[in-house]
N, C-alpha and C positions, 0 to 999 in steps of 0.2 A: 370501830374498837375499843374500850376501853382499858385500862390497863387492869393486869389481873397477875398483883404481886407474889402468890403462893401456888402459881396454877408446880410448878414443879416438887416447891413440893410436897402437895397435893397427891401427885400423880406415881411419883416415883416411894410411894411409901404403900408397902402391902395390906398391913393391918388396916383393916375398918372401925370406926369408931359410931358414934349415935348423934345424929345428923341431927345438927342443932342448929334451930336463927337468937342471933341476942339481939336486942334492941339494939335503936340509933346510937350515937357517939350522943352525947349530948348541945354538944357545938356546931351548925347550919356546917356542910358540907360543898369541897368548890367543885368546879369542877375536875371530871377524873380523866386521866390520858389515855386513854382506849388500846391501844401497842399493843395489844393480848401477844404475849410469849410467839417471840419470832423460832424458836425448836425449846423443844422437853422433854422430858427421860421416861418410854415413856412404856419401860422394860417391866416394872412389875404390875401392868397394863393389859399383859401378853400371858398366853398358856406357853408352858414349852415348850417350840419348834415351831414359832410360827415362824409362817414367811415372808419376807422386804415386797410390799406392791411396791412399783413402779408408777411413776408415770409415765405418762400414753395418749395417745392419742386415740383414739376409738369412737365408736359409733354405736347408739343405743336409740330407742324408739318404744314406742306405743304397744308394736306386736312383740318385740322381743321383752321387753321386760317384767318383774314380778307379778304371777298375777295378783300380788297383794296392794300395787298401787295401781290397778287398772279404776277406770275413770280420772284420775290423774295422772298425770307427766313426771315420769324418773329423768332428769337432762342430767346427772354428772354417771361414769362408766365404773367409780370406784367400786366392789360390792367390799371391800372391809375399814376403809380410810372414813374417818370422821369430815363432814362437809357443813356448814352451816354461813351465813352471812351472807344475801343472797340480794343481786341486781340484776334488771332487768332492761331490756330498750328495742323498742320495730322503728325498727325502719321507714323513719314517711314518706317512699314510695312506693314502696312494698309492704303488706298486711303481715304475706306471709312467710316473714324475713325477718328472725328477731335474734337480738344476742343475750341471755345469763349469764350473773358470771355468782361466785362465791369463791368461801376459803376453799382449798382439801392440803389436806396433808399426806408431802411422803417420806416414807416411814423406810430414817438410815441407821443402819450400823453405826458404831464408834466403841471397838472396842472388846468388852461384851453388854455396853448401854446400848441402847435400841431410841435413837432419837426420830424426834416428826419432824419436820420445817414446816409451817406456813408460806402453805403460796396461795396466791391470787389467782383462778378461773376459770378460763369459762370456756361454754359453751354453743354452737348458735345451729339454727334448724330455717332452711328456706322453700321450707312443702307446710309452713303452718304447724308447726312444731310433730307435726309424726313423726321424725326422727332429728334426730343434736346429735353432732359429730361435739367431744371433747378436743378442746385445745386449749396449751399450758402457754400464752405468750413469751418473749424470752426477757428473763428479770436482771441479765448481765450490767453492770460492772455486782450488781447489789445479790443477795443471797435468802433477801424474807418480803416477801410483801402482805396485803393486807386492806381490808380495808376498801374492799373492791365497792369500783362506780364505771358504769356501760353509758355510751351516750352515741346517737349518731345526728350527722349531718344530713340539708338536704342529696347531700351526693350518694349518701349509703355507705361514705366511709366511718369505721368504727373507732370510736375511743373512747380507751379500757385504760382509768387513772388507779393507781394503790397509793395506800406511803410505802415505801424500803429501805430497812439496812438490810446487815450486814449481821456478822454473829456477837453479840455483847454479849460481858456477864452473865453466867447464870440461865444460856435462853434467851436474853429480855430483848426487845427496842428499843435499844440506847438511844439514835439521835435519828430519828426514819427521814427521809427525805418521800415528796410529795414528787411522784412521776406520771407518767403516758404512754401509752405505747398508740400506737395505729394501728390500722389495716383496709388496704385497696381492694380485700379481694372478699367482703361484708362476713371477712371474722375467720377469715381458710387460717390462714398464713401474719404476726403482726410483727413489726420495725420491733430497731432495737430502742431501750424505754430512753422516753427524754427527762431530763430530770428539772421538773419548773421549780423547784423551791428547794436548798439543804438546808439538815439539821446542821447543828453544829454539839459534838461532845467538848468533855474535859481534855480527850486523844489530839482531836482534831478544831479547836477553833483557835487556836496560836493565844497571841495576848487579846483579844479578845474576851476578855470574863463573865462571857453572855454564853448560856446556856439553850439551846432550840430544839422541840419536839415536837416535829413538826406532825401532825395527827389528824385524823377523820377530813377525810377528804372528800368533798363528790362534785361529778363533774355533767355539764348541759352543753348540748351546741342547738343553735341557732337557725331554726330550719328553715322561715315564715320568706316568702316570697316578696310579703313586703314590707321589711325590716331593712335599712340600712345596710342592719352588719349580719347577714345572713353568712354563716357557718361558721359564723365565732364559738371559740368556743369559751367558755369558763371553767375553772376550778377554784372554789371556795378550801379552805381550812381550818384549824388550828393552830398558833401556834406556841407553844407552852412553853413559855419565857422562863427563863431563873441565872438572874444574876446576884454574887454577894457582894455585897458595897460591907468592908468593913468583915465583921461579924453580923451582920442581916442582909439574909434573903430578901432580897425584890423577885416577886412574881406576879406574873400574868397571862393571860390566855385570850390576845385578839385574835380578831377572822379578819384572814387575809382573801383576798383570792388574785387570780395571774390570769387571765385571757390570750386567747392565740387562732389564727388564723390559717392555719395551717399543719398543728398540732408539730411542729420544726421548733417551733422562735416565741418562744414567749416572751409578755410582757413582766417587769417587774415587780412581785407579788409586793400589795397594796391594802395598807391595811384599811377597812372600811365599817368597823363596830363601830365606832362614834363614840355619841358622847346623846346623856338623854338623861336631867332627875330623876324617873326613875332607877337610872345606876347610883341611889346615894348610900352607897355601903362599899368603901376601896378595902377588899383584902391586901393589896401589895401597895400602899401608900400610895399608888395615882394620883393624880391630879383628880380635885370636884368633879361627878356627874361620867368619870366615863366607864363607860364600858365594857373593859377587859377582861374579865372574868368569864368568858367566853365553851361551850360544847356545841357539835351536831351543826353544823352549819350546811346546808345544800341551795344552790342553787335553783330559778326558774325564770326559765322568758318568754313575753308575749310578743302577740304577733304582730308590736310594731319595734320589736327587736329591744323591749324594753324590760331591764335584767330585772330581778327578783332575790334578796340573799338571806334565807331565814336565818336564826339560830337562837338555843336556850342562853343564856344569860341569868350570873350568880350572884351579882353586883345588888345585894337586897338583902335585907334582916334579918326573914321570916322565910317562905315560897319563892321558892326563885320567878323568873318570867321567860316569855317567850318575846321574840325582837326580830322587824325586818327591816329591809332598809336596800334602796333599792338607786338604779343607775337606766338612765335614757340616753345615755350618748356614747353608748357600747361600752361601759366600764370604765372607764374615763375621772368620770369623776362621780359621788350617790353623796346621797341626803343622808343627814341622818335618820339614824334607826328612831323606826313607831314602837312601843308599846304596843302586845295582843291581845291577853293575860296571861296572872297568875298562874305558874306551872302550879301542882300540889305533888314535890315529888320525893318530897325527904322527907314524910311520915311508911317511912314504910319496913317492916322489917328488915333485918344485916343478916347475912349465910357469913357462913363460915371463914370467906376468903374479905369481912370486910364491909360485902358490897350490899348495896341496895335488893330485895326479889321479894319473891312474892309469893302467899303463904302456901305453906305444906311444897313452897319450892326451895330448890338451892339456888339455880345460874341466877346472873344478876342480871337486870331490867332496869330500863334508864326512860323517862318521858319519848322521847324523839320522836319524830314524824316528821313531813318533808309541807315542802310548799309546792302548788302548781298553779297556772298560769291558763286561762282558759281559748284556747286559739278560736271558739266558736268569738269573740269579742275583739271585733277592732278595732275596739281605741284602750285592746291591755289594758283598762282597767279590771279584768275580775281574776282575784287569785284566793286559790285555797292556802288554809294552811289546815294539818288534823295533828295532833299531837298524844299522849295519854296518863291522864294522872288520875289520883289515890284523895279526893278531898270526899269522894262521898268513903271510902275507905277506911279504918286505923293499921296502927302496928300490930293489931291480932289480926285484924282479919282486911284483910285488905279488897279491894270494889273498885279497880279501876278501869276509868270509864276511858273511848275514843270521842276526844272534841276534836270539832270545826268549826274554825271559823273564817268566813268570810266579806272580804274586803269589793268593792266594786266602784272605789276613786282612786283602785293607786295604789294602796292599803295605807292610806292616811287614814281610817275608822275600820271599827271591824265587828262584823258581826256574830257570839257564839254559838256553837250547838252541841247539844249530845246528841253523839251521832250513837252510839248501842249503852243501852244503860241497863244492860241483862247481866243480869247478877253473875256473881266470881269476876272474874279479873275477861277485861279486853287490851292489846297491847298490844305495843311493834306494830302501831298504821302506818301507810302508806295510799297516798293520795297522788290520785291520774286521772284526765278531763279528757273527755271525749270530742271529737270534733266535732260537734252536735251540741256543744254544754252539761251532756250527762253528766255529773259527777258521781268516781268510783274510792270504794276507800276498804281497801284491803286491811285484814290485819291478825291477830295468832286471838285466838279465844279459847276460854275454861269454858263457857257453860253447855259445854258437849258435855263434862260429867258430870260424875254425881259429887255437887261440895267440894270443898276444896280441901277437901284432907289428904287428895294426891291431886300430881300433879302432870296435865296431858290436859292436851289441850288441841286443837282441831283449828280450821284459817274459816274466817267466813269474811263479805263483797257482799259493800253492801252499796244499791247504790241511789242515785241523790236527784231530783232534778230542783232545780228557784225559780220561781216567778221573776219580774223585771225587782220588785223588791228586798229580793232577798230570801223572800218565804221557802219553806222545804213545803210542796206540791206533791211529790211522792217519795217516798222511802222504800227499800223492799232489798230485805237480809237476806243472803244464800249462803246460806251453808257450802260451799265447793272442793274443801278435803273428804276424803273418802273412809281414812281413817285415820283418828286419835292416834296423836306423837304423843308416847308416856319419855316424856322428860324422866319421869323418873323410877325408872329401872337402861336410866344410860349406861351403853355401854365404852361410853364415851366422857370424858374431865370430869370420874365418878369415881376417885382410888380412894377416898374419903371421906364420900357420903354413901354408902352404902346404896349406889344406882341412883342418886338425886345430882341430880348430874349439875356441871357446874356453869356450861356454856353455851348459848345454843346463834348463837348473834349478837351480835344490838340493832338491828331490822332488817326490815324484809323488802319486800318488792311488789309495786305496780303496777302496767304501764296501759295503754290504752293506742293498738293501732292507726290507722284510716279508715281502715275499715270500720269503727266501730267496736271491733272484738276485743276483749278484757285481759291481757296476760299475764296471772298469780304463779309470783316466788316464793317459797318462804323455804325455813329449815326444819323435816319430816322426819320422826322420830315411830316409828311408826315399823320396821319390818324386824323383826325375829334376827341377832348373827346367827351362823354358827358356831359352834367351841363358842359359846363367851365363858370371860372369867368363871362368869355365877349367876343364879338365876336371879339375883338384885340385877342383872345386870345384861342384859338380854337382846339393850334397842336400838339398834345403828344409831344415826344418821348422816341426811342428805337433802340435796339441793334438790324438790318436790314441785310442779306448778300444776297449771288447768287454766284454758281458755277457757272463757264466757264465752258466748255468741251473742 
């Protein structure tokens, strides 16, 4: 999640204003914290007399879900509160067993105010996605969690990572920590969380002048029998660090990693974003060529146990760039970052919150995707990276495309392909690789609606095969949603925008099981809610997916 500083104000106001997009600021933006508000005032978002939605464990599935989701699967159980920012993983030894994760929002009264708490939540299926059981892992001693990420090791143990925090001023995440919970019964119940990396604020930092905001973690587990580090689990994240020297602030956001062999004991966090001549601009006064302005890291593991971490870097004079680092010894040491390609993500329109968005929309958007290793390559050298950028669009007419980079030499060199250059915007991509080497890329897609004057999207899965030279030999593009999402008629996060929602999450999820089936999970806004605040704000927000044979 990236930080949205104005949500409390927007959601607390009952009056609506005309939706407008502004041109970007003249200066180049750096990496932004995700840390979406841990709680916010929803009093004005509800009709009089609304009930309070309680958190609970429940079961849903294709047999009982609303007809509007026919052909897809609704995996959350809450009919009223929103759900967004999805993650999914499939048990490597049981392809019918999967765990999905997403944000849920607990609605709580505080005097005359109705507050919404964000909580990382899971759903588990043991029957190939026919039925799902929603489970809320414990978060004590924290109050809020977000940025969910899930992984399985080779034994079927589930790891669920989040950022976690206590209630801060105005409802914000102030100094989130990175936490991991584990499940040894496949995702039916979870352990208490273990803190992997702790945040620091002016309240708890003591004599240390450093403020640390741990953000945007992701997790991967090593399931491979040939790996000397089998079942080792890796978590990466961004450490937003701010220190005041006199009256001059020093700020940086390096990528860090920690690993564990049991989910209970974790290695000391290690900075891995390193140095590269491509990191030519130092915004915080750091050493020359230091890559210390980063966000959106994701780890991936190859069959040899080699670990790759991709992240977006902002130490550039203009367009940003994607970097990849790797470790061949279980995370004990890391190579220097390799530049993959430029990322065109500063030429977007800006929404009323000051964040990048798409033409006709108000939800914030970023370029980030993920990295995935090819399980069919015994050398561990074939990896894929996806992201979305607007190099073929403009501020006034975005045309965001999904790009895929492939490396067959362990991340040393990369070849870039445009996966989907369809009209309108394709965004929030995620890549997964099947056991036979097939490459699956899922993403939100606006090409199914008429033009970009309305903010609606579907979900596309594109499947690709490559030859030994890295050429695409087949590409099959398939729309997998069965109903358009109406982000411009959002029940949620739209108090000041006449229904054009401000938040749909910061990523989606795609995973492939041992049987080659592809599991996709996204934030869906097709359903019309009961008793909406207004006709222009009548579409809910849920975690919806599909399983493709």
